[in-house]
DORO-892539 format. One record per residue: residue number from 0; residue in three letters; x, y negated, z of N, C-alpha, C in turn. Coordinates in Angstrom, 1 decimal, padded with zeros to 4 digits. Atoms other than C-alpha are relative to their C-alpha. Layout:
<pts>
PT  num  residuo      nX      nY      nZ     caX     caY     caZ      cX      cY      cZ
PT  NUM      ALA       X       Y       Z       X       Y       Z       X       Y       Z
...
</pts>
This chain:
<pts>
PT  num  residuo      nX      nY      nZ     caX     caY     caZ      cX      cY      cZ
PT    0      UNK  -001.2  -000.4   000.7  -018.2  -042.9  -006.6  -000.1   001.4  -000.4
PT    1      UNK   000.1  -001.3   000.4  -018.2  -039.8  -008.7   001.3   000.7   000.1
PT    2      UNK  -001.2  -000.7  -000.1  -015.7  -037.1  -008.1   000.1   000.8  -001.3
PT    3      UNK  -000.2  -000.6   001.3  -014.1  -035.6  -011.2   000.1   001.5   000.3
PT    4      UNK  -000.1  -001.5  -000.2  -014.5  -031.8  -011.6   001.5   000.4  -000.3
PT    5      UNK  -001.3  -000.5   000.2  -011.3  -029.8  -011.4   000.1   000.8  -001.3
PT    6      UNK  -000.2  -000.8   001.2  -010.1  -028.5  -014.7   001.3   000.7   000.0
PT    7      UNK  -001.3  -000.8   000.0  -007.5  -025.7  -015.0   000.2   000.5  -001.4
PT    8      UNK  -000.4  -000.6   001.3  -005.7  -024.4  -018.0  -000.3   001.5   000.1
PT    9      UNK   000.3  -001.4   000.0  -006.3  -020.8  -019.0   001.2   000.7   000.7
PT   10      UNK  -001.1  -000.6  -000.7  -002.8  -020.0  -017.8  -000.1  -000.1   001.5
PT   11      UNK   000.2   000.1  -001.4  -003.5  -021.4  -014.4  -001.1   000.9   000.6
PT   12      UNK   001.0  -000.9  -000.5  -006.7  -019.5  -014.1   000.5   001.5   000.0
PT   13      UNK  -000.6  -001.4   000.1  -004.9  -016.3  -015.2   000.9   000.3   001.2
PT   14      UNK  -000.9  -000.1  -001.2  -002.3  -016.9  -012.4  -000.9   000.2   001.2
PT   15      UNK   000.9  -000.1  -001.2  -005.1  -017.4  -009.8  -000.6   001.4   000.1
PT   16      UNK   000.6  -001.3   000.0  -006.9  -014.3  -010.9   001.0   001.1   000.3
PT   17      UNK  -001.1  -001.0  -000.3  -003.6  -012.3  -010.9   000.3   000.0   001.5
PT   18      UNK  -000.2   000.1  -001.5  -003.0  -013.5  -007.3  -001.1   000.7   000.8
PT   19      UNK   001.1  -000.6  -000.7  -006.4  -012.4  -006.3   000.1   001.5  -000.1
PT   20      UNK  -000.1  -001.5   000.2  -006.0  -008.9  -007.8   001.2   000.6   000.8
PT   21      UNK  -001.1  -000.4  -000.8  -002.6  -008.6  -006.2  -000.3   000.2   001.5
PT   22      UNK   000.4  -000.1  -001.4  -004.0  -009.4  -002.8  -001.0   001.1   000.3
PT   23      UNK   000.9  -001.2  -000.2  -006.8  -006.9  -003.3   000.7   001.3   000.0
PT   24      UNK  -000.8  -001.2   000.1  -004.4  -004.2  -004.3   000.7   000.3   001.3
PT   25      UNK  -000.7  -000.2  -001.2  -002.3  -004.8  -001.2  -000.9   000.3   001.2
PT   26      UNK   001.0  -000.3  -001.1  -005.4  -004.8   001.1  -000.5   001.4  -000.2
PT   27      UNK   000.5  -001.4   000.2  -006.6  -001.6  -000.5   001.0   001.0   000.4
PT   28      UNK  -001.1  -000.9  -000.4  -003.2   000.1   000.0   000.1   000.1   001.5
PT   29      UNK   000.0   000.0  -001.4  -003.2  -001.0   003.6  -001.1   000.8   000.6
PT   30      UNK   001.2  -000.7  -000.5  -006.7   000.3   004.2   000.2   001.5  -000.3
PT   31      UNK  -000.2  -001.4   000.3  -005.8   003.6   002.5   000.9   000.6   001.0
PT   32      UNK  -001.0  -000.5  -000.9  -002.8   004.1   004.7  -000.6   000.1   001.4
PT   33      UNK   000.6   000.0  -001.3  -004.8   003.2   007.8  -001.0   001.1   000.1
PT   34      UNK   001.0  -001.1   000.0  -007.6   005.6   006.9   000.7   001.4   000.0
PT   35      UNK  -000.7  -001.3  -000.1  -005.0   008.4   006.3   000.5   000.2   001.4
PT   36      UNK  -000.5  -000.1  -001.3  -003.5   007.7   009.7  -001.1   000.4   001.0
PT   37      UNK   001.2  -000.3  -000.9  -007.0   007.9   011.3  -000.6   001.4  -000.3
PT   38      UNK   000.7  -001.2   000.3  -008.5   010.8   009.4   000.9   001.2  -000.3
PT   39      UNK  -000.9  -001.1   000.3  -005.4   012.9   008.5   001.2   000.0   000.9
PT   40      UNK  -001.2   000.1  -000.8  -003.1   012.6   011.5   000.8   001.3   000.0
PT   41      UNK  -000.6  -001.3   000.0  -002.5   016.3   011.5   000.9   000.3  -001.2
PT   42      UNK  -000.8  -000.2   001.2  -001.3   016.3   007.9   001.3  -000.7   000.1
PT   43      UNK  -001.2   000.8  -000.1   001.2   013.6   008.8   001.0   000.8   001.0
PT   44      UNK  -000.9  -000.8  -001.0   002.5   015.7   011.8   000.6   001.2  -000.7
PT   45      UNK  -000.4  -001.2   000.7   002.7   018.8   009.7   001.1  -000.3  -001.0
PT   46      UNK  -001.0   000.4   001.0   004.6   017.0   007.0   001.3  -000.4   000.7
PT   47      UNK  -001.2   000.4  -000.8   007.1   015.6   009.6   000.7   001.3   000.5
PT   48      UNK  -000.6  -001.3  -000.4   007.6   019.1   011.0   000.6   000.8  -001.1
PT   49      UNK  -000.5  -000.7   001.2   008.1   020.6   007.6   001.3  -000.7  -000.5
PT   50      UNK  -001.2   000.7   000.4   010.7   017.9   006.8   001.2   000.4   001.0
PT   51      UNK  -001.1  -000.3  -000.9   012.6   018.7   010.0   000.4   001.4  -000.1
PT   52      UNK  -000.3  -001.4   000.2   012.4   022.5   009.4   000.9   000.1  -001.2
PT   53      UNK  -000.8  -000.1   001.2   013.8   022.0   005.9   001.4  -000.6   000.3
PT   54      UNK  -001.3   000.6  -000.3   016.7   019.8   007.3   000.8   001.0   000.8
PT   55      UNK  -000.7  -001.0  -000.8   017.5   022.5   009.9   000.5   001.2  -000.9
PT   56      UNK  -000.4  -001.1   000.9   017.5   025.2   007.2   001.2  -000.4  -000.9
PT   57      UNK  -001.2   000.4   000.8   019.9   023.2   005.1   001.3   000.0   000.8
PT   58      UNK  -001.2   000.0  -000.9   022.2   022.8   008.1   000.5   001.5   000.2
PT   59      UNK  -000.4  -001.4  -000.2   022.1   026.6   008.7   000.6   000.6  -001.3
PT   60      UNK  -000.7  -000.5   001.3   023.0   027.3   005.0   001.4  -000.5   000.0
PT   61      UNK  -001.4   000.5   000.0   026.0   025.0   005.4   000.9   000.7   001.0
PT   62      UNK  -000.8  -000.7  -001.0   027.1   026.9   008.5   000.3   001.4  -000.5
</pts>
């Protein structure tokens, strides 16, 4: 018994490829964030401190 090959329309193939690229982009974004957390933790800490200092300065201006 012969099995028939799967045929897909161009639209179906485009949707499959689009899904693959979307998954790759998501994976790449996650990897980038993970690498940033590993290799640049000090930058994240400094950014957090800078944000807190700016918030305190705004509070002082209000007072």
